C-alpha positions as CSV (number, residue, x, y, z in Angstrom):
1,M,0.3,-7.3,-24.4
2,T,2.3,-5.2,-22.0
3,L,1.4,-1.5,-20.7
4,S,4.4,0.4,-18.9
5,G,3.8,3.2,-16.1
6,V,0.7,1.9,-14.6
7,E,0.3,3.4,-10.9
8,G,0.1,1.0,-8.4
9,A,0.8,-2.0,-10.5
10,A,2.8,-4.8,-9.0
11,T,5.2,-5.3,-11.9
12,D,6.4,-2.8,-14.6
13,P,5.6,-3.2,-17.3
14,V,2.1,-5.0,-16.6
15,K,1.4,-8.1,-18.6
16,L,-1.9,-7.6,-19.8
17,G,-2.7,-11.0,-21.2
18,F,-4.7,-9.4,-24.0
19,I,-4.0,-6.6,-26.4
20,T,-5.2,-3.4,-25.3
21,A,-8.0,-1.3,-27.0
22,D,-6.6,1.2,-29.5
23,I,-9.4,3.7,-29.6
24,R,-9.3,6.3,-32.3
25,I,-11.8,8.9,-33.4
26,V,-12.8,8.8,-36.9
27,A,-14.3,11.4,-39.2
28,N,-15.5,12.0,-42.6
29,K,-12.6,13.9,-44.6
30,N,-15.1,16.3,-46.1
31,F,-16.1,17.3,-42.7
32,L,-12.5,17.8,-41.2
33,K,-11.6,20.0,-44.2
34,K,-14.7,22.3,-43.4
35,N,-14.3,21.8,-39.8
36,P,-10.4,22.8,-38.8
37,A,-11.4,23.0,-35.1
38,A,-13.0,19.3,-34.9
39,K,-10.1,18.2,-37.0
40,K,-7.5,19.9,-34.1
41,S,-9.5,18.6,-31.5
42,F,-9.5,15.2,-32.4
43,E,-5.9,15.3,-33.2
44,I,-5.2,16.4,-29.5
45,F,-7.8,14.8,-27.5
46,T,-6.6,12.0,-25.2
47,L,-7.9,10.0,-22.0
48,S,-5.8,8.3,-19.5
49,V,-6.4,4.8,-19.0
50,D,-7.2,5.4,-15.4
51,D,-10.1,7.9,-16.5
52,I,-11.5,5.4,-18.8
53,S,-11.7,3.0,-16.6
54,A,-13.1,5.4,-13.8
55,Q,-15.6,6.3,-16.2
56,N,-16.3,2.5,-17.2
57,A,-16.4,1.7,-13.4
58,K,-19.3,4.2,-12.9
59,M,-21.3,2.7,-16.0
60,N,-20.9,-0.9,-14.4
61,E,-22.3,0.5,-11.0
62,G,-25.3,1.3,-12.9
63,E,-24.7,5.1,-13.9
64,K,-25.2,4.7,-17.6
65,S,-27.9,6.6,-18.6
66,E,-27.5,9.4,-20.9
67,S,-27.5,12.3,-17.8
68,H,-25.2,10.2,-15.9
69,I,-22.9,10.0,-18.6
70,N,-23.3,13.7,-19.2
71,R,-22.8,14.4,-15.8
72,H,-19.6,12.1,-15.8
73,A,-18.2,14.3,-18.7
74,E,-18.9,17.7,-16.6
75,E,-17.1,16.3,-13.5
76,W,-13.8,15.2,-16.0
77,I,-14.1,18.9,-17.2
78,A,-14.5,20.4,-13.8
79,N,-11.5,18.1,-12.6
80,N,-9.3,18.6,-15.7
81,Q,-10.0,22.4,-16.5
82,E,-6.7,23.5,-17.4
83,T,-6.3,20.9,-20.1
84,W,-10.0,21.2,-21.5
85,N,-9.1,25.0,-21.8
86,K,-5.9,24.4,-23.5
87,W,-7.6,22.1,-26.0
88,L,-10.2,24.5,-26.7
89,D,-7.5,27.3,-27.4
90,K,-5.7,25.2,-29.7
91,A,-9.2,24.2,-31.4
92,R,-10.3,27.9,-31.9
93,A,-6.8,28.7,-33.1
94,A,-7.0,26.3,-35.8
95,A,-10.3,27.6,-37.1
96,K,-9.2,30.8,-37.6
């Protein structure tokens, strides 16, 4: 129930008072066998707590339509283009 390395936190580790969410991608095993690029993407894809919190804040402020969420994703990709491109390269390599 603690989290270390949180930028701007008053203490390290931060005592959360609750168990942090453990978000995982799940997929059908047959799908993964047929789609190695997707499997690799699922293995390497990560988002920071800060990125998740920033997007959640946008939704809480009313930006929760499908078009808003698509824009949030596009903005994240634009701001993290190098990381995004590396993920795509690794996924494409897995498909060969």
